[in-house]
C-alpha positions as CSV (number, residue, x, y, z in Angstrom):
1,X,0.0,0.0,0.0
2,X,2.8,2.4,0.8
3,X,4.3,1.8,-2.7
4,X,0.9,2.6,-4.4
5,X,0.6,5.8,-2.4
6,X,4.2,6.7,-3.3
7,X,3.3,6.2,-7.0
8,X,0.4,8.7,-6.6
9,X,2.7,11.3,-5.1
10,X,5.2,10.8,-8.0
11,X,2.4,11.2,-10.5
12,X,1.2,14.4,-8.9
13,X,4.5,15.6,-7.6
14,X,4.5,19.0,-9.4
15,X,1.2,20.0,-7.8
16,X,2.6,19.1,-4.3
17,X,5.8,21.1,-4.7
18,X,4.6,24.4,-6.3
19,X,5.6,26.3,-3.1
20,X,8.9,24.7,-2.0
21,X,8.6,26.3,1.5
22,X,5.2,24.9,2.2
23,X,5.0,21.9,4.6
24,X,3.3,19.8,2.0
25,X,6.1,20.4,-0.5
26,X,8.7,19.5,2.0
27,X,6.9,16.3,2.9
28,X,6.4,15.4,-0.8
29,X,10.1,15.9,-1.4
30,X,11.1,13.6,1.4
31,X,8.4,11.1,0.3
32,X,9.8,11.1,-3.3
33,X,13.1,9.9,-1.9
34,X,11.6,6.8,-0.3
35,X,12.4,3.3,-1.7
36,X,9.6,0.7,-1.3
37,X,7.9,2.3,1.7
38,X,5.6,0.4,4.0
39,X,2.2,2.1,4.6
40,X,3.5,3.2,8.1
41,X,6.6,4.7,6.5
42,X,4.6,6.6,3.9
43,X,2.2,7.9,6.6
44,X,5.1,8.9,8.8
45,X,6.8,10.8,6.0
46,X,3.8,12.3,4.1
47,X,0.3,11.7,5.5
48,X,0.9,12.9,9.1
49,X,2.2,16.2,7.6
50,X,0.2,16.7,4.4
51,X,-3.0,14.7,5.1
52,X,-5.1,17.7,6.0
53,X,-5.5,21.3,7.0
54,X,-4.1,23.1,10.0
55,X,-4.7,23.3,12.9
56,X,-5.2,19.5,13.1
57,X,-2.3,18.7,10.7
58,X,0.7,18.2,10.9
59,X,0.9,15.6,13.6
60,X,4.1,15.2,15.6
61,X,4.3,11.4,15.0
62,X,2.6,8.8,12.9
63,X,1.2,7.3,16.0
64,X,-0.5,10.6,16.9
65,X,-2.0,10.6,13.4
66,X,-3.3,7.0,13.8
67,X,-4.8,7.8,17.2
68,X,-6.6,10.8,15.8
69,X,-7.9,8.9,12.7
70,X,-9.0,5.8,14.6
71,X,-12.8,5.3,14.6
72,X,-12.8,3.0,17.6
73,X,-12.9,6.0,19.9
74,X,-16.3,7.1,18.5
75,X,-18.1,3.8,18.0
76,X,-19.8,4.3,21.4
77,X,-21.4,7.5,20.0
78,X,-23.1,5.9,16.9
79,X,-26.8,6.7,17.0
80,X,-28.2,4.4,14.3
81,X,-27.9,0.6,13.6
82,X,-24.4,0.0,12.4
83,X,-22.6,-3.0,10.9
84,X,-18.8,-3.0,10.6
85,X,-17.0,-5.8,8.8
86,X,-13.2,-5.9,9.4
87,X,-10.4,-8.3,8.6
88,X,-7.9,-9.4,11.2
89,X,-5.1,-9.0,8.6
90,X,-6.0,-5.4,7.6
91,X,-2.8,-3.4,7.6
92,X,-4.7,-0.1,8.2
93,X,-7.3,-1.0,10.9
94,X,-5.3,-2.2,13.8
95,X,-7.9,-2.2,16.6
96,X,-11.4,-3.5,16.2
97,X,-13.6,-3.0,19.3
98,X,-15.4,-6.3,19.1
99,X,-17.7,-5.2,21.9
100,X,-19.0,-2.3,19.7
101,X,-17.8,0.2,22.2
102,X,-20.6,-1.0,24.5
103,X,-23.1,0.4,22.0
104,X,-26.1,-1.9,21.4
105,X,-26.6,-0.4,18.0
106,X,-23.3,-1.6,16.7
107,X,-22.5,-5.1,15.3
108,X,-18.8,-5.8,14.7
109,X,-17.7,-8.7,12.4
110,X,-14.1,-9.8,12.2
111,X,-12.9,-12.2,9.5
112,X,-9.6,-14.0,9.6
113,X,-8.5,-12.6,6.2
114,X,-9.5,-10.0,3.7
115,X,-6.9,-7.3,4.0
116,X,-8.0,-3.7,3.6
117,X,-11.4,-3.5,1.8
118,X,-10.8,-6.9,0.3
119,X,-12.8,-10.1,0.6
120,X,-12.8,-10.9,-3.1
121,X,-14.3,-14.1,-4.4
122,X,-15.3,-15.5,-7.8
123,X,-19.1,-15.0,-7.6
124,X,-20.1,-12.4,-10.2
125,X,-23.6,-12.2,-8.6
126,X,-22.3,-9.9,-5.9
127,X,-19.6,-8.0,-7.9
128,X,-16.8,-10.3,-6.7
129,X,-16.8,-9.2,-3.1
130,X,-17.8,-11.5,-0.3
131,X,-19.1,-8.6,1.9
132,X,-21.9,-7.6,-0.5
133,X,-24.3,-10.4,0.6
134,X,-24.0,-9.9,4.4
135,X,-24.3,-6.1,3.9
136,X,-27.5,-6.6,1.9
137,X,-28.8,-9.0,4.5
138,X,-28.1,-6.4,7.2
139,X,-30.0,-3.7,5.2
140,X,-32.9,-6.1,4.9
141,X,-32.9,-6.9,8.6
142,X,-32.7,-3.2,9.6
143,X,-35.3,-2.1,7.0
144,X,-37.8,-4.8,7.5
145,X,-37.4,-6.3,11.0
146,X,-36.0,-3.7,13.3
147,X,-38.7,-1.9,15.3
148,X,-37.6,1.4,16.8
149,X,-39.6,4.0,18.6
150,X,-39.2,7.3,16.6
151,X,-40.9,9.3,19.4
152,X,-37.9,8.8,21.7
153,X,-35.2,9.7,19.3
154,X,-33.5,13.0,19.5
155,X,-32.5,13.0,15.8
156,X,-34.0,16.0,13.9
157,X,-35.3,14.0,10.9
158,X,-37.3,15.4,8.0
159,X,-38.3,14.5,4.4
160,X,-37.0,16.9,1.8
161,X,-38.9,18.1,-1.4
162,X,-37.5,15.1,-3.4
163,X,-38.7,12.6,-0.8
164,X,-35.4,11.9,0.8
165,X,-35.3,11.2,4.6
166,X,-32.5,13.4,6.0
167,X,-31.1,14.6,9.3
168,X,-30.9,18.3,9.9
169,X,-27.4,19.5,9.4
170,X,-26.6,16.8,6.8
171,X,-28.1,18.2,3.6
172,X,-26.0,16.0,1.3
173,X,-26.9,12.7,3.0
174,X,-30.3,10.9,2.8
175,X,-32.2,7.9,1.7
176,X,-35.6,7.1,0.1
177,X,-37.4,4.0,-1.0
178,X,-37.4,3.6,-4.8
179,X,-40.7,2.5,-6.2
180,X,-40.4,-1.0,-7.6
181,X,-36.9,-1.4,-6.2
182,X,-33.9,-1.4,-8.4
183,X,-30.9,0.9,-8.7
184,X,-30.9,4.6,-8.4
185,X,-28.1,7.1,-9.3
186,X,-27.3,9.2,-6.2
187,X,-24.9,11.7,-7.8
188,X,-26.5,15.1,-7.4
189,X,-23.6,17.2,-8.4
190,X,-21.7,16.7,-5.2
191,X,-18.0,17.5,-5.1
192,X,-15.2,16.6,-2.8
193,X,-15.5,13.8,-0.2
194,X,-19.2,13.1,-0.9
195,X,-18.8,12.9,-4.7
196,X,-20.2,9.6,-5.9
197,X,-22.5,8.9,-2.9
């Protein structure tokens, strides 16, 4: 993974080094001198410095960056039914809170293998990924079987003009039932991190 990320920095090196005095340019220059970096070496050289905006970035150490980016600290705060599928051999996710952070809305699954976002198999029915079937079964369970009392929730939910169920403060995220089922295209001109969702 570190080598693949190094390839991306090489491919876009000119854009990273426009201002040679900027911390991102300095990190990119150091990164370009690496030979076969591991993911941790890449993150220590580049990501902890150039992975985001100040004041959060840069981090003093790669371990500080990993602690900041780890989701296991916030699992306890999840407010909706949540399924997480992880692999024990994932080089990125190093800690999986199998107790779901003590949160009854969280189900954690840990497979022996699968790497980072892996779990490939030969079945074309589910696009070649093993996780597709359990995720679809989870959606079916939550959508058809889970009974929850909406009168006790503190989520400010509403239905927008296009029929999407949304949470106030999250205008780009929502869901709606599609008549007759099937696929729908969710790109509404979003840019940045939400593009493609």
